[in-house]
C-alpha positions in Angstrom: -34.6 -57.5 -21.7 -35.4 -53.9 -20.7 -32.6 -51.3 -21.0 -31.6 -49.4 -17.9 -30.9 -45.7 -18.0 -31.7 -42.2 -16.8 -34.9 -40.4 -17.8 -34.7 -36.9 -19.2 -36.2 -35.5 -16.0 -33.5 -37.2 -13.9 -30.7 -35.8 -16.1 -32.1 -32.3 -15.9 -32.5 -32.5 -12.1 -28.9 -33.7 -11.8 -27.6 -30.9 -14.0 -29.6 -28.4 -12.0 -28.1 -29.6 -8.7 -24.6 -29.5 -10.2 -25.2 -25.9 -11.4 -26.4 -24.8 -7.9 -23.4 -26.3 -6.2 -21.1 -24.7 -8.7 -22.8 -21.3 -8.3 -22.3 -21.5 -4.5 -18.7 -22.8 -4.5 -17.1 -20.9 -7.4 -17.2 -17.4 -5.8 -15.5 -18.8 -2.7 -12.8 -20.5 -4.8 -12.2 -17.3 -6.8 -12.0 -15.3 -3.5 -9.6 -17.7 -1.9 -7.4 -17.6 -5.1 -7.5 -13.9 -5.2 -6.5 -13.6 -1.5 -3.6 -15.9 -2.0 -2.5 -13.7 -4.9 -2.7 -10.6 -2.7 -0.7 -12.3 0.1 2.0 -13.4 -2.5 2.1 -9.9 -3.9 2.6 -8.4 -0.4 5.5 -10.7 0.3 7.1 -9.9 -3.0 6.6 -6.2 -2.4 8.3 -6.3 1.0 11.1 -8.4 -0.4 11.7 -6.0 -3.2 11.7 -3.0 -0.9 14.1 -4.7 1.5 16.4 -5.6 -1.3 16.4 -1.9 -2.5 17.1 -0.7 1.0 19.9 -3.3 1.5 21.5 -2.3 -1.8 21.4 1.4 -0.9 23.0 0.7 2.4 25.7 -1.6 0.9 26.6 0.3 -2.2 25.7 3.9 -1.3 26.3 3.7 2.4 22.9 5.5 2.8 19.9 4.2 4.8 16.4 5.6 4.7 17.3 7.3 8.0 19.9 9.4 6.1 17.9 10.1 3.0 15.0 12.6 2.9 14.0 11.6 -0.7 12.4 8.2 -0.1 10.5 8.3 -3.4 13.7 8.4 -5.5 15.9 6.6 -2.9 13.9 3.3 -3.4 13.8 3.6 -7.2 17.6 3.4 -7.4 17.7 -0.4 -7.0 14.1 -1.3 -8.2 13.0 -2.3 -11.6 10.9 0.7 -12.5 8.5 0.8 -15.5 7.2 4.3 -15.0 6.8 6.9 -12.2 4.4 9.8 -11.9 4.0 12.8 -9.6 0.5 14.2 -9.4 1.2 17.9 -8.6 -1.6 19.8 -7.0 -3.4 16.7 -6.0 -6.0 18.3 -3.9 -7.1 16.7 -0.6 -8.9 18.4 2.3 -6.8 18.4 5.4 -7.6 20.6 8.5 -4.7 22.3 10.2 -4.5 23.1 13.8 -5.6 26.7 13.2 -8.8 25.4 11.5 -7.7 26.4 7.9 -8.2 23.8 5.2 -5.1 22.9 3.3 -5.8 21.8 -0.3 -2.3 21.3 -1.8 -1.3 17.8 -0.8 0.2 15.9 -3.7 0.7 12.2 -4.4 3.4 10.4 -6.4 3.7 6.8 -7.4 6.0 4.5 -9.3 5.2 1.2 -11.1 7.6 -1.8 -11.1 7.9 -4.1 -14.1 6.1 -6.9 -12.2 2.9 -4.9 -12.1 3.0 -3.3 -8.6 2.2 0.3 -7.8 4.0 2.0 -4.9 2.3 5.3 -3.8 3.6 8.1 -1.6 2.1 11.2 -0.1 4.8 13.7 -1.1 3.4 16.7 0.7 4.8 17.6 4.1 2.7 16.2 6.9 2.0 19.6 8.3 3.5 23.1 8.3 6.3 21.9 10.6 7.0 18.7 8.7 6.1 16.6 11.7 4.7 13.0 11.8 1.1 12.3 11.9 -0.7 9.7 14.0 -2.0 6.7 11.9 -5.7 6.5 12.7 -6.3 5.8 16.4 -3.2 3.7 16.9 -0.2 4.7 18.8 2.0 4.6 15.7 3.2 7.9 14.3 4.6 8.0 10.8 5.6 10.4 8.0 3.4 10.0 5.0 6.3 9.4 2.7 9.1 11.8 2.2 9.0 14.4 -0.5 10.9 14.3 -3.7 10.7 18.1 -3.8 11.1 20.9 -1.3 7.7 22.4 -0.6 6.9 26.0 -0.1 8.0 26.0 3.5 11.3 24.2 2.8 10.3 21.0 4.6 10.6 17.4 3.5 8.3 15.5 5.9 10.4 14.0 8.7 13.6 14.2 6.6 14.2 10.5 6.9 12.7 7.3 8.2 13.4 5.7 11.6 11.6 3.4 14.0 11.1 5.6 17.0 7.7 4.9 18.6 7.5 1.3 17.4 7.6 -1.7 19.7 11.1 -2.5 18.6 13.6 0.4 18.1 16.9 -1.5 18.1 18.9 1.4 16.7 17.5 4.0 19.1 16.4 6.2 16.3 14.7 9.6 17.0 12.6 9.7 13.8 9.3 7.8 13.2 9.0 5.4 10.3 7.6 6.5 6.9 4.5 4.9 5.5 3.8 4.1 1.9 1.1 2.1 0.1 1.6 -0.7 -2.3 -1.1 -1.9 -4.7 0.1 -5.4 -5.4 -1.8 -5.7 -8.7 -1.2 -2.2 -10.0 -4.1 -0.3 -11.4 -6.2 -3.5 -11.9 -9.4 -4.1 -9.9 -10.2 -3.8 -7.0 -8.2 -0.6 -7.1 -10.3 2.5 -6.5 -11.7 4.0 -9.7 -9.9 7.3 -9.3 -6.4 5.7 -9.6 -5.6 7.7 -12.8 -7.1 10.9 -11.5 -4.8 13.8 -12.6 -7.0 16.9 -12.1 -8.4 18.7 -9.1 -12.1 17.9 -9.9 -11.9 14.1 -9.3 -9.1 14.5 -6.7 -11.2 16.6 -4.5 -13.9 14.0 -4.5 -11.8 11.0 -3.5 -8.4 11.0 -1.7 -6.4 8.2 -3.3 -3.9 8.0 -0.4 -5.9 6.0 2.2 -3.9 4.0 4.7 -5.8 0.8 5.7 -6.9 0.8 9.3 -4.6 -1.2 11.7 -7.4 -3.5 12.8 -8.9 -3.9 9.4 -9.7 -7.6 8.7 -10.6 -7.4 5.0 -7.8 -8.5 2.8 -7.5 -6.2 -0.2 -4.9 -5.5 -2.9 -3.6 -2.4 -1.1 -1.3 -2.7 1.9 0.4 -0.1 4.1 4.2 -0.6 4.6 6.4 1.1 7.1 9.9 2.1 6.0 12.3 2.2 8.9 16.0 3.0 9.1 16.9 -0.4 7.8 13.9 -2.4 6.5 10.4 -2.5 5.2 7.7 -4.0 7.4 3.9 -4.5 6.7 1.6 -2.3 8.8 -1.7 -3.5 10.4 -3.2 -6.7 11.6 -4.3 -8.0 8.1 -0.9 -7.1 6.5 1.0 -8.8 9.3 -1.1 -12.0 9.0 -0.8 -11.9 5.2 3.0 -11.6 5.5 3.8 -13.9 8.4 0.6 -16.0 9.0 -0.4 -19.5 7.9 -0.7 -20.4 4.2 -4.0 -22.1 4.9 
């Protein structure tokens, strides 16, 4: 009786089909897994920030509205691995009088769970006023400074929620905006993350707030710090934080 089986050609064709299907599906699986990691990281970052704010209010009787040193304020009750201040971090900004200002600095701290929290520690302008975030109606301070700058200003000197849809405490200060990279310096973080000199800093400004309507889910999110909480900023961040898990 003749034996039944697959010919070599049939086996090779089957393996080729499996390979093609795998090549088409694996990138999608990896992307979905990565996006879930980013969403989980954002939720953890917001939770950690809110815990730090709550602890400061409970134990120090001091809210972000009262404190003009947000960079160090948040670190009090967070598990910090290291912090860095990139002094003379040059970025081109045009003032109202047309003069280019090149002395904006950045600072960041890293938590033990691998996240990177970044601040623009230079004053928003010569008067320490808030800046408009892109073309949205939200004004915010770009972080509050851990040092007094040459004009004696510290950004908005505290974080409120004035100008947001909900301002339950009737604050008169706008919120502060910071960035969180949920996987630290690992990809897809920009390549200049460790830039510490003016040459590479002039080429790429590390402090880039994602657009409010941006739909691409990345590892970097903007977070607004108000007088009593941290909230994700932008459509993508809001969906990642509060949307469906599907």
